C-alpha positions in Angstrom: 0.4 -0.2 -0.3 3.4 2.3 0.9 4.3 2.2 -3.7 -0.1 2.8 -4.3 0.2 6.6 -1.5 4.1 7.3 -3.1 2.2 6.9 -6.5 -0.6 9.1 -5.5 1.8 12.0 -4.0 3.6 12.0 -7.3 0.7 12.0 -9.7 -0.4 14.9 -7.5 3.2 16.3 -7.8 2.8 16.0 -11.7 0.1 17.9 -11.6 1.0 20.5 -9.8 4.1 21.3 -11.3 2.2 20.5 -14.9 0.3 24.2 -14.1 2.7 26.2 -13.0 5.0 25.0 -16.1 2.2 25.5 -18.3 1.8 29.2 -17.0 6.0 29.9 -17.3 5.6 28.1 -21.0 3.0 30.4 -21.9 4.3 33.7 -20.5 7.5 33.0 -22.0 6.2 32.3 -25.9 4.2 35.1 -25.5 7.1 37.2 -24.1 9.7 34.9 -26.2 8.2 35.5 -29.3 7.6 31.4 -29.7 5.8 29.9 -30.8 6.7 26.5 -30.7 6.8 27.5 -27.0 3.9 27.9 -26.4 2.6 25.2 -28.2 4.2 23.3 -25.7 2.6 25.3 -22.5 -0.4 24.4 -23.9 0.2 20.4 -24.5 1.1 21.2 -20.3 -1.9 22.4 -19.5 -3.6 19.7 -21.6 -1.2 17.5 -19.1 -2.9 18.9 -16.1 -6.5 17.1 -17.4 -4.4 13.8 -17.8 -2.2 13.6 -14.5 -6.0 15.0 -12.5 -7.9 12.0 -14.0 -4.8 9.2 -13.6 -4.6 10.5 -9.8 -9.0 10.1 -10.0 -9.2 6.8 -11.3 -6.4 5.2 -9.4 -7.9 6.5 -6.2 -11.4 5.0 -7.7 -9.2 1.5 -8.7 -8.6 0.7 -5.3 -12.1 1.0 -4.1 -13.5 -2.1 -2.6 -16.2 -4.4 -4.6 -19.3 -3.8 -3.5 -23.5 -4.0 -4.7 -23.2 -2.5 -7.9 -19.6 -3.1 -8.7 -18.6 -7.3 -7.6 -16.0 -7.4 -9.4 -14.6 -3.9 -8.3 -12.7 -1.3 -9.3 -9.8 -1.6 -11.0 -10.5 -0.6 -14.3 -11.3 3.1 -13.6 -7.5 2.8 -14.0 -8.0 1.3 -17.5 -10.1 4.2 -18.7 -7.8 6.2 -16.8 -4.9 4.7 -19.6 -6.9 5.4 -22.1 -7.4 9.1 -21.6 -4.6 9.8 -21.1 -3.9 8.3 -25.0 -5.6 9.9 -26.6 -5.1 13.6 -24.8 -1.8 12.5 -26.5 -2.4 12.1 -29.8 -5.1 15.0 -29.5 -1.8 17.7 -28.1 -0.1 16.0 -31.4 -3.0 16.6 -33.7 -2.8 20.4 -32.0 0.9 21.3 -32.0 0.8 20.1 -35.5 -1.9 22.5 -37.0 -0.3 25.4 -35.2 3.0 24.5 -36.3 2.3 23.9 -40.3 0.1 27.5 -39.5 3.5 29.5 -38.1 5.5 27.8 -40.8 3.0 29.2 -43.8 3.2 32.7 -42.0 7.0 32.8 -40.7 6.6 35.6 -37.2 10.1 37.0 -35.9 12.8 35.0 -34.1 12.8 34.0 -31.0 14.4 35.3 -27.7 17.6 34.2 -26.3 16.2 33.6 -22.8 13.5 30.9 -23.6 15.9 28.2 -24.8 16.4 29.2 -20.7 13.0 28.2 -20.0 13.3 25.1 -21.9 16.5 23.5 -20.2 14.9 24.1 -16.7 11.7 21.7 -18.5 13.2 18.9 -20.0 15.3 18.1 -16.6 12.2 18.9 -14.2 9.8 16.7 -17.7 12.8 14.0 -17.4 12.9 13.2 -13.1 9.1 12.9 -13.0 9.2 10.4 -16.5 12.1 8.2 -15.1 9.9 8.3 -11.2 6.6 7.4 -13.1 7.7 4.9 -15.6 9.2 3.0 -11.8 6.5 3.6 -9.9 4.2 2.1 -13.0 5.8 -0.2 -13.3 6.2 -1.5 -9.6 2.0 -1.1 -9.3 1.3 -2.5 -12.6 -0.3 0.5 -13.8 -0.7 1.8 -17.4 -2.5 4.7 -16.1 0.6 5.9 -14.5 3.3 5.0 -17.9 0.6 6.8 -19.9 1.0 9.7 -17.4 5.0 9.5 -17.0 5.1 9.3 -21.3 3.0 13.2 -20.8 6.1 13.5 -19.2 8.8 12.2 -21.6 6.9 14.0 -24.2 6.5 17.7 -22.8 10.2 17.2 -22.4 11.1 16.0 -25.8 8.6 19.0 -27.6 10.9 21.0 -25.4 13.9 19.7 -26.1 12.9 20.1 -30.1 11.8 23.5 -29.2 15.5 23.9 -27.2 16.8 22.3 -30.7 14.2 24.8 -33.3 14.8 27.9 -31.6 19.3 27.9 -31.5 18.5 26.8 -35.5 16.1 30.0 -36.0 18.6 32.1 -33.2 22.2 30.6 -34.9 20.6 30.3 -38.1 19.6 34.1 -38.4 16.9 35.7 -41.4 15.5 33.1 -43.1 15.6 30.3 -40.1 12.5 31.8 -38.2 10.5 28.2 -38.7 13.5 26.7 -37.5 11.5 26.0 -34.2 8.0 25.5 -36.1 9.8 22.6 -38.1 11.3 20.7 -34.4 7.9 20.9 -33.5 6.1 19.0 -36.0 9.2 16.1 -35.3 8.7 15.6 -31.5 4.3 15.4 -32.8 5.7 12.2 -34.3 6.5 11.0 -31.0 4.3 12.1 -29.1 1.7 10.3 -31.3 3.3 7.1 -32.0 3.9 6.8 -27.9 -0.1 8.0 -27.9 -0.9 5.2 -30.4 1.2 2.2 -28.5 0.0 3.6 -24.9 -3.9 3.6 -26.3 -3.2 -0.6 -27.3 -2.0 -1.5 -24.2 -5.1 0.0 -22.2 -7.5 -0.7 -24.8 -6.3 -4.3 -24.4 -6.6 -4.1 -20.8 -10.5 -3.1 -21.4 -10.3 -5.7 -23.6 -9.5 -8.1 -21.1 -7.2 -9.5 -23.3 -4.1 -11.9 -22.1 -1.8 -11.1 -19.7 2.3 -12.7 -21.5 3.1 -16.4 -22.2 5.8 -15.5 -19.3 3.6 -14.4 -16.5 0.7 -17.5 -17.3 3.7 -19.9 -17.4 4.9 -18.8 -13.8 1.0 -19.2 -12.4 0.3 -22.3 -13.8 3.9 -23.6 -12.4 2.9 -21.7 -8.8 -0.5 -24.3 -9.0 1.5 -27.2 -10.1 3.9 -27.1 -7.4 0.2 -27.2 -5.0 0.8 -30.5 -2.7 -2.7 -33.2 -4.2 -2.4 -30.8 -8.1 -1.0 -33.9 -11.1 -1.9 -31.1 -13.7 -3.3 -27.5 -14.3 -5.7 -27.6 -16.9 -6.1 -24.6 -18.1 -5.5 -20.9 -17.2 -7.4 -18.0 -18.2 -5.5 -14.3 -16.9 -6.3 -10.8 -17.7 -5.4 -8.1 -16.1 -7.8 -5.5 -13.7 -6.8 -2.4 -12.8 -3.6 -2.8 -10.7 -4.0 -6.0 -10.3 -4.6 -9.7 -12.1 -8.3 -12.3 -12.3 -7.0 -15.9 -12.6 -10.0 -19.0 -13.6 -8.0 -22.0 -13.7 -8.8 -25.0 -13.6 -6.6 -28.0 -11.2 -6.6 -31.5 -11.9 -6.0 -33.8 -8.5 -7.2 -37.6 -7.6 -10.3 -38.4 -8.1 -11.4 -40.8 -5.2 -10.2 -37.9 -3.1 -13.4 -36.4 -1.0 -14.9 -33.0 -1.5 -13.4 -32.1 1.4 -9.9 -33.0 0.2 -10.7 -31.5 -2.8 -11.5 -28.7 -1.4 -8.8 -28.0 0.7 -6.3 -28.0 -2.7 -8.4 -25.2 -4.2 -8.0 -22.9 -1.0 -4.0 -24.4 -1.2 -3.6 -22.9 -4.2 -6.0 -19.9 -3.8 -3.8 -18.9 -0.9 0.3 -19.1 -2.8 -1.3 -17.7 -6.3 -2.8 -15.3 -3.6 0.7 -15.1 -1.9 3.2 -14.7 -5.3 5.1 -11.5 -6.8 2.3 -11.4 -9.6 -0.9 -9.1 -7.8 -3.7 -11.7 -7.6 -6.7 -10.7 -5.8 -9.4 -12.9 -8.0 -9.0 -16.2 -8.1 -11.6 -19.1 -9.6 -10.2 -22.4 -8.9 -12.1 -25.0 -10.5 -11.0 -29.1 -9.7 -11.4 -31.4 -12.0 -11.0 -35.4 -11.3 -8.3 -37.5 -13.1 -10.8 -39.8 -13.7 -14.8 -40.5 -14.1 
């Protein structure tokens, strides 16, 4: 639970930083005559909504099952991840359209101080990305990982802006649109990550099977319980931050109902105690012969 609380705090910190950086970047872009910085600030403003969606999704996902949601609220985490992934795609489209407009109607060169702002943004965003990627991997949260890539996309657009503005300043007349072309390159990276994250999220929503490696490990754990002859079927899906599974184990057909029931409980207990965050196990007992 400690790691979950840490993830919530990290998400809240990201939300606050996105709001502050959005204001700084938009202000610097306006006064520094850099549309790529303004567009970067607009994306950070959109990130505020995304970070809130992740924070809220995680809060709901860990709520216990109730009468209306007998299987828990884990899908809230997947919904939050889908929102963040779609917002990444939306940000890429908006920035690309505005950058093309600026390329067609060039403005004056950006101001030098904008480079300092961009360096600050890159450092902060890269730090948040690394922290959130680790937290997302630790919890198995696609929403946190998607939010982490939102920070990385911000870092990438800022890095592209830095390169573009530097070229515009060093190149002089005729290079005014360099930062806009740099923004277009960053848009492609942002869009690619949005699609990649959305595909994984849709798999979770559609109850796609987990990796063969996890399935094999679960089969091995269940097969190691005393009294289990073999594992006949094993279906595993991701529900929010946890896994849920149905497993059929074969036992001696001459065992009593009580003993078969005890074996099922032992299988369930062993799987729940594993490192795979399994919180819903249905064990079906099959006799080895009729």
